[in-house]
N, CA, C, O and the ligand as a Tripos MOL2 file, in Angstrom:
@<TRIPOS>MOLECULE
protein
  281   279    71     0     0
PROTEIN
NO_CHARGES

@<TRIPOS>ATOM
      1 N           7.4090  -28.7350   60.3230 N.3       1 MET1
      2 CA          7.8170  -28.6410   58.9290 C.3       1 MET1
      3 C           7.4750  -27.2560   58.3890 C.2       1 MET1
      4 O           6.3780  -26.7450   58.6160 O.2       1 MET1
      5 N           8.4050  -26.6680   57.6860 N.am      2 LYS2
      6 CA          8.1940  -25.3340   57.1360 C.3       2 LYS2
      7 C           8.0890  -25.4200   55.6200 C.2       2 LYS2
      8 O           8.9490  -26.0260   54.9810 O.2       2 LYS2
      9 N           7.0430  -24.8200   55.0250 N.am      3 LEU3
     10 CA          6.8610  -24.8380   53.5700 C.3       3 LEU3
     11 C           7.7950  -23.8450   52.8950 C.2       3 LEU3
     12 O           7.9590  -22.7110   53.3460 O.2       3 LEU3
     13 N           8.3990  -24.2940   51.8090 N.am      4 ASP4
     14 CA          9.2540  -23.3980   51.0330 C.3       4 ASP4
     15 C           8.3590  -22.5880   50.0960 C.2       4 ASP4
     16 O           7.8310  -23.1320   49.1270 O.2       4 ASP4
     17 N           8.1800  -21.2780   50.3770 N.am      5 ILE5
     18 CA          7.2570  -20.4350   49.6130 C.3       5 ILE5
     19 C           7.7040  -20.2460   48.1710 C.2       5 ILE5
     20 O           6.8730  -19.9360   47.3180 O.2       5 ILE5
     21 N           8.9800  -20.4200   47.8710 N.am      6 THR6
     22 CA          9.4770  -20.2100   46.5020 C.3       6 THR6
     23 C           8.9690  -21.2750   45.5390 C.2       6 THR6
     24 O           9.0360  -21.0840   44.3240 O.2       6 THR6
     25 N           8.4600  -22.3980   46.0580 N.am      7 LEU7
     26 CA          7.9500  -23.4700   45.1950 C.3       7 LEU7
     27 C           6.6810  -23.0570   44.4630 C.2       7 LEU7
     28 O           6.3960  -23.5760   43.3830 O.2       7 LEU7
     29 N           5.8990  -22.1130   45.0440 N.am      8 PHE8
     30 CA          4.5800  -21.7920   44.5130 C.3       8 PHE8
     31 C           4.5920  -20.6980   43.4570 C.2       8 PHE8
     32 O           3.6290  -20.5790   42.6990 O.2       8 PHE8
     33 N           5.6390  -19.9030   43.3810 N.am      9 GLY9
     34 CA          5.6670  -18.8100   42.4250 C.3       9 GLY9
     35 C           4.7140  -17.7060   42.8170 C.2       9 GLY9
     36 O           4.2640  -17.6490   43.9610 O.2       9 GLY9
     37 N           4.3960  -16.8130   41.8650 N.am     10 ALA10
     38 CA          3.5260  -15.6780   42.1520 C.3      10 ALA10
     39 C           2.0740  -16.1290   42.1980 C.2      10 ALA10
     40 O           1.5990  -16.8040   41.2850 O.2      10 ALA10
     41 N           1.3790  -15.7610   43.2490 N.am     11 LEU11
     42 CA         -0.0340  -16.1180   43.4100 C.3      11 LEU11
     43 C          -0.8150  -14.8720   43.8120 C.2      11 LEU11
     44 O          -0.2400  -13.9480   44.3860 O.2      11 LEU11
     45 N          -2.1210  -14.8290   43.5200 N.am     12 PRO12
     46 CA         -2.9230  -13.6860   43.9390 C.3      12 PRO12
     47 C          -2.9120  -13.5450   45.4560 C.2      12 PRO12
     48 O          -2.9090  -14.5380   46.1830 O.2      12 PRO12
     49 N          -2.9070  -12.3100   45.9200 N.am     13 PHE13
     50 CA         -2.8500  -12.0430   47.3600 C.3      13 PHE13
     51 C          -4.0700  -12.6220   48.0580 C.2      13 PHE13
     52 O          -3.9540  -13.2260   49.1240 O.2      13 PHE13
     53 N          -5.2490  -12.4360   47.4520 N.am     14 ARG14
     54 CA         -6.4590  -13.0530   48.0190 C.3      14 ARG14
     55 C          -7.4180  -13.4260   46.9020 C.2      14 ARG14
     56 O          -7.3550  -12.9160   45.7840 O.2      14 ARG14
     57 N          -8.3100  -14.3430   47.2610 N.am     15 ARG15
     58 CA         -9.3410  -14.8190   46.3410 C.3      15 ARG15
     59 C         -10.2230  -13.6540   45.9080 C.2      15 ARG15
     60 O         -10.5590  -12.7880   46.7160 O.2      15 ARG15
     61 N         -10.6050  -13.6340   44.6020 N.am     16 ILE16
     62 CA        -11.5520  -12.6340   44.0960 C.3      16 ILE16
     63 C         -12.9580  -13.1050   44.4640 C.2      16 ILE16
     64 O         -13.3320  -14.2390   44.1640 O.2      16 ILE16
     65 N         -13.7310  -12.2420   45.1100 N.am     17 SER17
     66 CA        -15.0690  -12.6310   45.5330 C.3      17 SER17
     67 C         -15.9770  -12.8480   44.3190 C.2      17 SER17
     68 O         -15.7020  -12.3430   43.2310 O.2      17 SER17
     69 N         -17.0610  -13.6050   44.5190 N.am     18 LYS18
     70 CA        -18.0290  -13.8530   43.4420 C.3      18 LYS18
     71 C         -18.5090  -12.5360   42.8530 C.2      18 LYS18
     72 O         -18.6040  -12.3900   41.6340 O.2      18 LYS18
     73 N         -18.8120  -11.5770   43.7230 N.am     19 THR19
     74 CA        -19.3370  -10.2930   43.2630 C.3      19 THR19
     75 C         -18.3020   -9.5370   42.4400 C.2      19 THR19
     76 O         -18.6250   -9.0110   41.3750 O.2      19 THR19
     77 N         -17.0600   -9.4740   42.9200 N.am     20 ALA20
     78 CA        -16.0100   -8.7590   42.1850 C.3      20 ALA20
     79 C         -15.7720   -9.4010   40.8290 C.2      20 ALA20
     80 O         -15.5850   -8.7070   39.8300 O.2      20 ALA20
     81 N         -15.7790  -10.7460   40.7960 N.am     21 LYS21
     82 CA        -15.5930  -11.4770   39.5420 C.3      21 LYS21
     83 C         -16.7310  -11.1620   38.5730 C.2      21 LYS21
     84 O         -16.4930  -10.8930   37.3960 O.2      21 LYS21
     85 N         -17.9650  -11.1970   39.0700 N.am     22 ARG22
     86 CA        -19.1300  -10.9520   38.2150 C.3      22 ARG22
     87 C         -19.1750   -9.5030   37.7310 C.2      22 ARG22
     88 O         -19.5590   -9.2350   36.5930 O.2      22 ARG22
     89 N         -18.7770   -8.5690   38.6050 N.am     23 GLN23
     90 CA        -18.7580   -7.1610   38.1970 C.3      23 GLN23
     91 C         -17.7330   -6.9410   37.0940 C.2      23 GLN23
     92 O         -17.9900   -6.1760   36.1640 O.2      23 GLN23
     93 N         -16.5720   -7.5960   37.1770 N.am     24 ARG24
     94 CA        -15.5460   -7.4670   36.1430 C.3      24 ARG24
     95 C         -16.0760   -8.0320   34.8270 C.2      24 ARG24
     96 O         -15.8380   -7.4610   33.7630 O.2      24 ARG24
     97 N         -16.7870   -9.1450   34.9000 N.am     25 ARG25
     98 CA        -17.2430   -9.8230   33.6770 C.3      25 ARG25
     99 C         -18.4670   -9.1870   33.0360 C.2      25 ARG25
    100 O         -18.8930   -9.6370   31.9720 O.2      25 ARG25
    101 N         -19.0480   -8.1520   33.6470 N.am     26 THR26
    102 CA        -20.1860   -7.4870   33.0070 C.3      26 THR26
    103 C         -19.7630   -6.8450   31.6950 C.2      26 THR26
    104 O         -20.5990   -6.6090   30.8220 O.2      26 THR26
    105 N         -18.4520   -6.5540   31.5450 N.am     27 HIS27
    106 CA        -17.9640   -5.9250   30.3230 C.3      27 HIS27
    107 C         -17.6190   -6.9580   29.2580 C.2      27 HIS27
    108 O         -17.3340   -6.5880   28.1200 O.2      27 HIS27
    109 N         -17.6380   -8.2450   29.5990 N.am     28 LEU28
    110 CA        -17.2680   -9.3030   28.6570 C.3      28 LEU28
    111 C         -18.5250   -9.9080   28.0630 C.2      28 LEU28
    112 O         -19.2830  -10.5850   28.7570 O.2      28 LEU28
    113 N         -18.7450   -9.6690   26.7960 N.am     29 LYS29
    114 CA        -19.8760  -10.3060   26.1380 C.3      29 LYS29
    115 C         -19.5950  -10.4070   24.6560 C.2      29 LYS29
    116 O         -18.7970   -9.6460   24.1090 O.2      29 LYS29
    117 N         -20.2550  -11.3500   24.0100 N.am     30 LYS30
    118 CA        -20.0930  -11.5300   22.5750 C.3      30 LYS30
    119 C         -20.9600  -10.5170   21.8450 C.2      30 LYS30
    120 O         -22.0420  -10.1500   22.3050 O.2      30 LYS30
    121 N         -20.4650  -10.0760   20.7000 N.am     31 THR31
    122 CA        -21.2380   -9.1660   19.8680 C.3      31 THR31
    123 C         -21.5380   -9.8520   18.5470 C.2      31 THR31
    124 O         -20.7590  -10.6750   18.0680 O.2      31 THR31
    125 N         -22.6720   -9.5050   17.9680 N.am     32 ALA32
    126 CA        -23.0430  -10.0810   16.6730 C.3      32 ALA32
    127 C         -22.1110   -9.5420   15.6010 C.2      32 ALA32
    128 O         -21.7670   -8.3600   15.6380 O.2      32 ALA32
    129 N         -21.6780  -10.3850   14.6220 N.am     33 PRO33
    130 CA        -20.7980   -9.9000   13.5720 C.3      33 PRO33
    131 C         -21.5120   -8.9020   12.6670 C.2      33 PRO33
    132 O         -22.6970   -9.0550   12.3690 O.2      33 PRO33
    133 N         -20.7850   -7.8860   12.2350 N.am     34 THR34
    134 CA        -21.3400   -6.8710   11.3450 C.3      34 THR34
    135 C         -21.4180   -7.4320    9.9300 C.2      34 THR34
    136 O         -20.4220   -7.9270    9.4020 O.2      34 THR34
    137 N         -22.5840   -7.3580    9.3180 N.am     35 VAL35
    138 CA        -22.7420   -7.8420    7.9470 C.3      35 VAL35
    139 C         -23.4900   -6.8010    7.1170 C.2      35 VAL35
    140 O         -24.2960   -6.0310    7.6400 O.2      35 VAL35
    141 N         -23.2130   -6.7940    5.8370 N.am     36 THR36
    142 CA        -23.9420   -5.9600    4.8850 C.3      36 THR36
    143 C         -24.4620   -6.8640    3.7800 C.2      36 THR36
    144 O         -24.1910   -8.0650    3.7740 O.2      36 THR36
    145 N         -25.2060   -6.2900    2.8470 N.am     37 THR37
    146 CA        -25.7110   -7.0840    1.7290 C.3      37 THR37
    147 C         -25.0070   -6.6460    0.4420 C.2      37 THR37
    148 O         -24.6720   -5.4750    0.2640 O.2      37 THR37
    149 N         -24.7950   -7.5980   -0.4320 N.am     38 CYS38
    150 CA        -24.1430   -7.3400   -1.7140 C.3      38 CYS38
    151 C         -25.0370   -6.4540   -2.5770 C.2      38 CYS38
    152 O         -26.2400   -6.6910   -2.6860 O.2      38 CYS38
    153 N         -24.4310   -5.4210   -3.1950 N.am     39 SER39
    154 CA        -25.2250   -4.5170   -4.0320 C.3      39 SER39
    155 C         -25.5730   -5.1630   -5.3700 C.2      39 SER39
    156 O         -26.4870   -4.7130   -6.0630 O.2      39 SER39
    157 N         -24.8360   -6.2280   -5.7350 N.am     40 ASN40
    158 CA        -25.0690   -6.8940   -7.0220 C.3      40 ASN40
    159 C         -26.0880   -8.0180   -6.9080 C.2      40 ASN40
    160 O         -27.0430   -8.0750   -7.6830 O.2      40 ASN40
    161 N         -25.8850   -8.9300   -5.9280 N.am     41 CYS41
    162 CA        -26.7730  -10.0960   -5.8370 C.3      41 CYS41
    163 C         -27.5920  -10.1240   -4.5510 C.2      41 CYS41
    164 O         -28.5000  -10.9460   -4.4230 O.2      41 CYS41
    165 N         -27.2920   -9.2480   -3.5990 N.am     42 GLY42
    166 CA        -28.0960   -9.1750   -2.3900 C.3      42 GLY42
    167 C         -27.7310  -10.1890   -1.3220 C.2      42 GLY42
    168 O         -28.4360  -10.3070   -0.3200 O.2      42 GLY42
    169 N         -26.6440  -10.9230   -1.5150 N.am     43 ALA43
    170 CA        -26.2230  -11.9090   -0.5220 C.3      43 ALA43
    171 C         -25.6430  -11.2030    0.7100 C.2      43 ALA43
    172 O         -25.1340  -10.0860    0.6180 O.2      43 ALA43
    173 N         -25.7290  -11.8720    1.8560 N.am     44 VAL44
    174 CA        -25.1540  -11.3310    3.0890 C.3      44 VAL44
    175 C         -23.6390  -11.5040    3.0290 C.2      44 VAL44
    176 O         -23.1420  -12.6220    2.9010 O.2      44 VAL44
    177 N         -22.9090  -10.3930    3.1220 N.am     45 VAL45
    178 CA        -21.4470  -10.4240    3.0110 C.3      45 VAL45
    179 C         -20.8060   -9.5990    4.1290 C.2      45 VAL45
    180 O         -21.4440   -8.7340    4.7300 O.2      45 VAL45
    181 N         -19.5240   -9.8910    4.3920 N.am     46 ALA46
    182 CA        -18.7600   -9.1030    5.3500 C.3      46 ALA46
    183 C         -18.4500   -7.7410    4.7370 C.2      46 ALA46
    184 O         -18.1740   -7.6690    3.5400 O.2      46 ALA46
    185 N         -18.4840   -6.6520    5.5170 N.am     47 PRO47
    186 CA        -18.2330   -5.3310    4.9550 C.3      47 PRO47
    187 C         -16.7900   -5.1760    4.4720 C.2      47 PRO47
    188 O         -15.8720   -5.7600    5.0470 O.2      47 PRO47
    189 N         -16.5980   -4.3880    3.4170 N.am     48 HIS48
    190 CA        -15.2830   -4.0770    2.8310 C.3      48 HIS48
    191 C         -14.5790   -5.3170    2.2650 C.2      48 HIS48
    192 O         -13.3520   -5.3690    2.1800 O.2      48 HIS48
    193 N         -15.3910   -6.3140    1.8790 N.am     49 ARG49
    194 CA        -14.8520   -7.5080    1.2260 C.3      49 ARG49
    195 C         -15.6530   -7.7570   -0.0410 C.2      49 ARG49
    196 O         -16.8230   -7.3880   -0.1380 O.2      49 ARG49
    197 N         -15.0010   -8.3920   -1.0130 N.am     50 ALA50
    198 CA        -15.7080   -8.7850   -2.2200 C.3      50 ALA50
    199 C         -16.7490   -9.8400   -1.8630 C.2      50 ALA50
    200 O         -16.5430  -10.6510   -0.9600 O.2      50 ALA50
    201 N         -17.8680   -9.8210   -2.5810 N.am     51 CYS51
    202 CA        -18.9400  -10.7820   -2.3400 C.3      51 CYS51
    203 C         -18.4460  -12.2030   -2.6200 C.2      51 CYS51
    204 O         -17.8180  -12.4590   -3.6470 O.2      51 CYS51
    205 N         -18.7350  -13.1230   -1.6960 N.am     52 THR52
    206 CA        -18.2700  -14.4980   -1.8830 C.3      52 THR52
    207 C         -19.1590  -15.2660   -2.8630 C.2      52 THR52
    208 O         -18.7650  -16.3200   -3.3630 O.2      52 THR52
    209 N         -20.3580  -14.7400   -3.1370 N.am     53 LYS53
    210 CA        -21.2810  -15.4310   -4.0390 C.3      53 LYS53
    211 C         -21.0590  -15.0340   -5.4960 C.2      53 LYS53
    212 O         -21.0290  -15.8910   -6.3780 O.2      53 LYS53
    213 N         -20.8990  -13.7060   -5.7520 N.am     54 CYS54
    214 CA        -20.7690  -13.2610   -7.1380 C.3      54 CYS54
    215 C         -19.4190  -12.6060   -7.4220 C.2      54 CYS54
    216 O         -19.0990  -12.3580   -8.5840 O.2      54 CYS54
    217 N         -18.6130  -12.3180   -6.3840 N.am     55 GLY55
    218 CA        -17.2830  -11.7630   -6.5930 C.3      55 GLY55
    219 C         -17.2580  -10.2670   -6.8480 C.2      55 GLY55
    220 O         -16.2130   -9.7230   -7.2040 O.2      55 GLY55
    221 N         -18.3950   -9.5870   -6.6730 N.am     56 TYR56
    222 CA        -18.4580   -8.1550   -6.9440 C.3      56 TYR56
    223 C         -18.0610   -7.3490   -5.7020 C.2      56 TYR56
    224 O         -18.3130   -7.7520   -4.5670 O.2      56 TYR56
    225 N         -17.4270   -6.1850   -5.9620 N.am     57 TYR57
    226 CA        -17.1340   -5.2310   -4.8990 C.3      57 TYR57
    227 C         -17.2090   -3.8320   -5.4810 C.2      57 TYR57
    228 O         -16.5690   -3.5510   -6.4940 O.2      57 TYR57
    229 N         -17.9730   -2.9550   -4.8630 N.am     58 LYS58
    230 CA        -18.1890   -1.5710   -5.3200 C.3      58 LYS58
    231 C         -18.6770   -1.5390   -6.7680 C.2      58 LYS58
    232 O         -18.2180   -0.7210   -7.5660 O.2      58 LYS58
    233 N         -19.6190   -2.4410   -7.1060 N.am     59 GLY59
    234 CA        -20.2380   -2.4350   -8.4200 C.3      59 GLY59
    235 C         -19.4290   -3.0320   -9.5430 C.2      59 GLY59
    236 O         -19.8870   -3.0530  -10.6860 O.2      59 GLY59
    237 N         -18.2170   -3.5270   -9.2460 N.am     60 LYS60
    238 CA        -17.3860   -4.1470  -10.2830 C.3      60 LYS60
    239 C         -17.0190   -5.5680   -9.8540 C.2      60 LYS60
    240 O         -16.9780   -5.8830   -8.6640 O.2      60 LYS60
    241 N         -16.7500   -6.4310  -10.8640 N.am     61 GLU61
    242 CA        -16.3340   -7.7860  -10.5420 C.3      61 GLU61
    243 C         -14.8830   -7.7400  -10.0710 C.2      61 GLU61
    244 O         -13.9810   -7.4850  -10.8680 O.2      61 GLU61
    245 N         -14.6540   -7.9870   -8.7810 N.am     62 ALA62
    246 CA        -13.3110   -7.8920   -8.2050 C.3      62 ALA62
    247 C         -12.5810   -9.2240   -8.2840 C.2      62 ALA62
    248 O         -11.3730   -9.2610   -8.5170 O.2      62 ALA62
    249 N         -13.3130  -10.3210   -8.0910 N.am     63 ILE63
    250 CA        -12.7110  -11.6500   -8.1460 C.3      63 ILE63
    251 C         -13.6030  -12.5700   -8.9700 C.2      63 ILE63
    252 O         -14.8140  -12.3690   -9.0510 O.2      63 ILE63
    253 N         -12.9920  -13.5780   -9.5770 N.am     64 LYS64
    254 CA        -13.7670  -14.5790  -10.3230 C.3      64 LYS64
    255 C         -14.2230  -15.6630   -9.3560 C.2      64 LYS64
    256 O         -13.4140  -16.2330   -8.6240 O.2      64 LYS64
    257 N         -15.5030  -15.9400   -9.3560 N.am     65 VAL65
    258 CA        -16.0250  -17.0030   -8.5040 C.3      65 VAL65
    259 C         -16.2950  -18.2150   -9.3860 C.2      65 VAL65
    260 O         -17.0720  -18.1500  -10.3390 O.2      65 VAL65
    261 N         -15.6380  -19.3200   -9.0510 N.am     66 THR66
    262 CA        -15.8080  -20.5440   -9.8400 C.3      66 THR66
    263 C         -17.0170  -21.3280   -9.3490 C.2      66 THR66
    264 O         -17.5820  -21.0330   -8.2960 O.2      66 THR66
    265 N         -17.4090  -22.3420  -10.1380 N.am     67 LYS67
    266 CA        -18.5980  -23.1330   -9.8220 C.3      67 LYS67
    267 C         -18.5110  -23.8240   -8.4540 C.2      67 LYS67
    268 O         -19.4950  -23.8760   -7.7170 O.2      67 LYS67
    269 N         -17.3240  -24.3560   -8.1210 N.am     68 GLU68
    270 CA        -17.1760  -25.1080   -6.8590 C.3      68 GLU68
    271 C         -17.4040  -24.2300   -5.6390 C.2      68 GLU68
    272 O         -17.8920  -24.7000   -4.6110 O.2      68 GLU68
    273 N         -17.0430  -22.9320   -5.7570 N.am     69 GLU69
    274 CA        -17.1710  -22.0330   -4.6180 C.3      69 GLU69
    275 C         -18.6020  -21.5800   -4.3900 C.2      69 GLU69
    276 O         -18.9360  -21.0860   -3.3130 O.2      69 GLU69
    277 N         -19.4780  -21.7520   -5.4330 N.am     70 LYS70
    278 CA        -20.8650  -21.2780   -5.3020 C.3      70 LYS70
    279 C         -21.7390  -22.1990   -4.4630 C.2      70 LYS70
    280 O         -22.9230  -21.9220   -4.2720 O.2      70 LYS70
    281 ZN        -22.8600  -10.6330   -4.6740 Zn       71 ZN71
@<TRIPOS>BOND
     1     1     2 1
     2     2     3 1
     3     3     4 2
     4     3     5 am
     5     5     6 1
     6     6     7 1
     7     7     8 2
     8     7     9 am
     9     9    10 1
    10    10    11 1
    11    11    12 2
    12    11    13 am
    13    13    14 1
    14    14    15 1
    15    15    16 2
    16    15    17 am
    17    17    18 1
    18    18    19 1
    19    19    20 2
    20    19    21 am
    21    21    22 1
    22    22    23 1
    23    23    24 2
    24    23    25 am
    25    25    26 1
    26    26    27 1
    27    27    28 2
    28    27    29 am
    29    29    30 1
    30    30    31 1
    31    31    32 2
    32    31    33 am
    33    33    34 1
    34    34    35 1
    35    35    36 2
    36    35    37 am
    37    37    38 1
    38    38    39 1
    39    39    40 2
    40    39    41 am
    41    41    42 1
    42    42    43 1
    43    43    44 2
    44    43    45 am
    45    45    46 1
    46    46    47 1
    47    47    48 2
    48    47    49 am
    49    49    50 1
    50    50    51 1
    51    51    52 2
    52    51    53 am
    53    53    54 1
    54    54    55 1
    55    55    56 2
    56    55    57 am
    57    57    58 1
    58    58    59 1
    59    59    60 2
    60    59    61 am
    61    61    62 1
    62    62    63 1
    63    63    64 2
    64    63    65 am
    65    65    66 1
    66    66    67 1
    67    67    68 2
    68    67    69 am
    69    69    70 1
    70    70    71 1
    71    71    72 2
    72    71    73 am
    73    73    74 1
    74    74    75 1
    75    75    76 2
    76    75    77 am
    77    77    78 1
    78    78    79 1
    79    79    80 2
    80    79    81 am
    81    81    82 1
    82    82    83 1
    83    83    84 2
    84    83    85 am
    85    85    86 1
    86    86    87 1
    87    87    88 2
    88    87    89 am
    89    89    90 1
    90    90    91 1
    91    91    92 2
    92    91    93 am
    93    93    94 1
    94    94    95 1
    95    95    96 2
    96    95    97 am
    97    97    98 1
    98    98    99 1
    99    99   100 2
   100    99   101 am
   101   101   102 1
   102   102   103 1
   103   103   104 2
   104   103   105 am
   105   105   106 1
   106   106   107 1
   107   107   108 2
   108   107   109 am
   109   109   110 1
   110   110   111 1
   111   111   112 2
   112   111   113 am
   113   113   114 1
   114   114   115 1
   115   115   116 2
   116   115   117 am
   117   117   118 1
   118   118   119 1
   119   119   120 2
   120   119   121 am
   121   121   122 1
   122   122   123 1
   123   123   124 2
   124   123   125 am
   125   125   126 1
   126   126   127 1
   127   127   128 2
   128   127   129 am
   129   129   130 1
   130   130   131 1
   131   131   132 2
   132   131   133 am
   133   133   134 1
   134   134   135 1
   135   135   136 2
   136   135   137 am
   137   137   138 1
   138   138   139 1
   139   139   140 2
   140   139   141 am
   141   141   142 1
   142   142   143 1
   143   143   144 2
   144   143   145 am
   145   145   146 1
   146   146   147 1
   147   147   148 2
   148   147   149 am
   149   149   150 1
   150   150   151 1
   151   151   152 2
   152   151   153 am
   153   153   154 1
   154   154   155 1
   155   155   156 2
   156   155   157 am
   157   157   158 1
   158   158   159 1
   159   159   160 2
   160   159   161 am
   161   161   162 1
   162   162   163 1
   163   163   164 2
   164   163   165 am
   165   165   166 1
   166   166   167 1
   167   167   168 2
   168   167   169 am
   169   169   170 1
   170   170   171 1
   171   171   172 2
   172   171   173 am
   173   173   174 1
   174   174   175 1
   175   175   176 2
   176   175   177 am
   177   177   178 1
   178   178   179 1
   179   179   180 2
   180   179   181 am
   181   181   182 1
   182   182   183 1
   183   183   184 2
   184   183   185 am
   185   185   186 1
   186   186   187 1
   187   187   188 2
   188   187   189 am
   189   189   190 1
   190   190   191 1
   191   191   192 2
   192   191   193 am
   193   193   194 1
   194   194   195 1
   195   195   196 2
   196   195   197 am
   197   197   198 1
   198   198   199 1
   199   199   200 2
   200   199   201 am
   201   201   202 1
   202   202   203 1
   203   203   204 2
   204   203   205 am
   205   205   206 1
   206   206   207 1
   207   207   208 2
   208   207   209 am
   209   209   210 1
   210   210   211 1
   211   211   212 2
   212   211   213 am
   213   213   214 1
   214   214   215 1
   215   215   216 2
   216   215   217 am
   217   217   218 1
   218   218   219 1
   219   219   220 2
   220   219   221 am
   221   221   222 1
   222   222   223 1
   223   223   224 2
   224   223   225 am
   225   225   226 1
   226   226   227 1
   227   227   228 2
   228   227   229 am
   229   229   230 1
   230   230   231 1
   231   231   232 2
   232   231   233 am
   233   233   234 1
   234   234   235 1
   235   235   236 2
   236   235   237 am
   237   237   238 1
   238   238   239 1
   239   239   240 2
   240   239   241 am
   241   241   242 1
   242   242   243 1
   243   243   244 2
   244   243   245 am
   245   245   246 1
   246   246   247 1
   247   247   248 2
   248   247   249 am
   249   249   250 1
   250   250   251 1
   251   251   252 2
   252   251   253 am
   253   253   254 1
   254   254   255 1
   255   255   256 2
   256   255   257 am
   257   257   258 1
   258   258   259 1
   259   259   260 2
   260   259   261 am
   261   261   262 1
   262   262   263 1
   263   263   264 2
   264   263   265 am
   265   265   266 1
   266   266   267 1
   267   267   268 2
   268   267   269 am
   269   269   270 1
   270   270   271 1
   271   271   272 2
   272   271   273 am
   273   273   274 1
   274   274   275 1
   275   275   276 2
   276   275   277 am
   277   277   278 1
   278   278   279 1
   279   279   280 2
@<TRIPOS>SUBSTRUCTURE
     1 MET1         2 RESIDUE 1 A MET
     2 LYS2         6 RESIDUE 1 A LYS
     3 LEU3        10 RESIDUE 1 A LEU
     4 ASP4        14 RESIDUE 1 A ASP
     5 ILE5        18 RESIDUE 1 A ILE
     6 THR6        22 RESIDUE 1 A THR
     7 LEU7        26 RESIDUE 1 A LEU
     8 PHE8        30 RESIDUE 1 A PHE
     9 GLY9        34 RESIDUE 1 A GLY
    10 ALA10       38 RESIDUE 1 A ALA
    11 LEU11       42 RESIDUE 1 A LEU
    12 PRO12       46 RESIDUE 1 A PRO
    13 PHE13       50 RESIDUE 1 A PHE
    14 ARG14       54 RESIDUE 1 A ARG
    15 ARG15       58 RESIDUE 1 A ARG
    16 ILE16       62 RESIDUE 1 A ILE
    17 SER17       66 RESIDUE 1 A SER
    18 LYS18       70 RESIDUE 1 A LYS
    19 THR19       74 RESIDUE 1 A THR
    20 ALA20       78 RESIDUE 1 A ALA
    21 LYS21       82 RESIDUE 1 A LYS
    22 ARG22       86 RESIDUE 1 A ARG
    23 GLN23       90 RESIDUE 1 A GLN
    24 ARG24       94 RESIDUE 1 A ARG
    25 ARG25       98 RESIDUE 1 A ARG
    26 THR26      102 RESIDUE 1 A THR
    27 HIS27      106 RESIDUE 1 A HIS
    28 LEU28      110 RESIDUE 1 A LEU
    29 LYS29      114 RESIDUE 1 A LYS
    30 LYS30      118 RESIDUE 1 A LYS
    31 THR31      122 RESIDUE 1 A THR
    32 ALA32      126 RESIDUE 1 A ALA
    33 PRO33      130 RESIDUE 1 A PRO
    34 THR34      134 RESIDUE 1 A THR
    35 VAL35      138 RESIDUE 1 A VAL
    36 THR36      142 RESIDUE 1 A THR
    37 THR37      146 RESIDUE 1 A THR
    38 CYS38      150 RESIDUE 1 A CYS
    39 SER39      154 RESIDUE 1 A SER
    40 ASN40      158 RESIDUE 1 A ASN
    41 CYS41      162 RESIDUE 1 A CYS
    42 GLY42      166 RESIDUE 1 A GLY
    43 ALA43      170 RESIDUE 1 A ALA
    44 VAL44      174 RESIDUE 1 A VAL
    45 VAL45      178 RESIDUE 1 A VAL
    46 ALA46      182 RESIDUE 1 A ALA
    47 PRO47      186 RESIDUE 1 A PRO
    48 HIS48      190 RESIDUE 1 A HIS
    49 ARG49      194 RESIDUE 1 A ARG
    50 ALA50      198 RESIDUE 1 A ALA
    51 CYS51      202 RESIDUE 1 A CYS
    52 THR52      206 RESIDUE 1 A THR
    53 LYS53      210 RESIDUE 1 A LYS
    54 CYS54      214 RESIDUE 1 A CYS
    55 GLY55      218 RESIDUE 1 A GLY
    56 TYR56      222 RESIDUE 1 A TYR
    57 TYR57      226 RESIDUE 1 A TYR
    58 LYS58      230 RESIDUE 1 A LYS
    59 GLY59      234 RESIDUE 1 A GLY
    60 LYS60      238 RESIDUE 1 A LYS
    61 GLU61      242 RESIDUE 1 A GLU
    62 ALA62      246 RESIDUE 1 A ALA
    63 ILE63      250 RESIDUE 1 A ILE
    64 LYS64      254 RESIDUE 1 A LYS
    65 VAL65      258 RESIDUE 1 A VAL
    66 THR66      262 RESIDUE 1 A THR
    67 LYS67      266 RESIDUE 1 A LYS
    68 GLU68      270 RESIDUE 1 A GLU
    69 GLU69      274 RESIDUE 1 A GLU
    70 LYS70      278 RESIDUE 1 A LYS
    71 ZN71       281 GROUP 0 **** ****
């Protein structure tokens, strides 16, 4: 019996060794998110965004924060 190679589609030429796989993955890692503190209330906020606690950005009230969001 002869196997029809077209059934399998494209496959890697050979298995990637444990070492090659691990060496490739040395560049893959999670990084901690960048955070800053609000200049108005001191809460931890994402940079270049209005504060989610008080709504201030660059010393001015950029958005209104309602009671439910606090
Ligand atoms: Zn704030």
